[in-house]
N, C-alpha and C positions, 0 to 999 in steps of 0.2 A: 593672424591673415592665412588664409589659406594659400597653398601655391597656386601661380597663376601659370596655366599651359601657354606657353608663349605662340605655339602653332594657332592656337584657337583665337589670337587677337585680332582686331582689324587694324586695318592700316593706319588709322589716326590713333588708336590705341598704343601701336607700336611706337609713333613718334612722340606720344606723351612719356612714354616709359623710357625712350633713349634721352629725352630732354633732363627727366628727373634722375638717371643713373649720371649723366655725365654731369649735372650739379651736385651730386654726392661725391662723384669723384674728384671734380673742383676743389669742393671744401675740404676733404679728407686730406689730398695731397698737401691744401694750404696749411691746415693744422698740423700734419706731420712735418712740414717743411721749416714753419716759425717755430713750434713748441717743441717738437720732437715727443710729442706726446698725443698718441691716439689710443684709444680704448682696447680697439682690435685693429691691429695693423693688416690683417688678412681682408679687410672691406674692401681696401683699393686693388688687391687682385680679384677679389669676386666681383667687383664691380667693373672691372675690366672685361671678365669674361661674360657679363650679362650684356653689355654693350656688342661683345663680338658676335652675341648668340642673335640678338635681335637685327643687326646690320646684316648677318646671315638670313634670315627669314625675309627681312627686305629686300634683298637681292634675290632670294630664290623666286620671290613674288613678281617681282619686275620682269624676271627671263621669263617665266610661266606668260606672264603677260604678253610679251613680244616675244613670240618663238623664233623669228628670224635674226632678232638680234644676236650678234657675237659675244662670247662672255670676254670680257676683257681682262688681261690678266693685271693691269694695274688700275686699280678702283680707288683713287687717292681720295684722301680725306677733303681736298680742296672742291671736287667733283660731287662728293656726298653733300658737302656744305652747301653748294650751290642749288643742289636739286632739291633738299631739304627745305631751304629758304623759299623755291619758287613752288613748291607744292604749299606750304604755309601761306604764302602771299596770294595764291590762287584760291584757298579756301577763305581767304579774308574777302578778297574781292569778290568771290562767287557764292 
């Protein structure tokens, strides 16, 4: 599979990649925690980095869309989760 340039992805594709990466991370952590056997333990680190990159791109786009919005120092996981759920539910409704 070709390397995907994350900056070129659409917002919906970024959300899909985030969901997929979080599933991979969850499964990898579970496998490592239960059996202490993971083919490549580095996958956890790499997946966390990918999630961080995707969230950074998402935040940059959000700030470009709303130039008057202040950059918040604390952008907690709960706020991100609520915003992502709101976007998903808006897509489903509309």
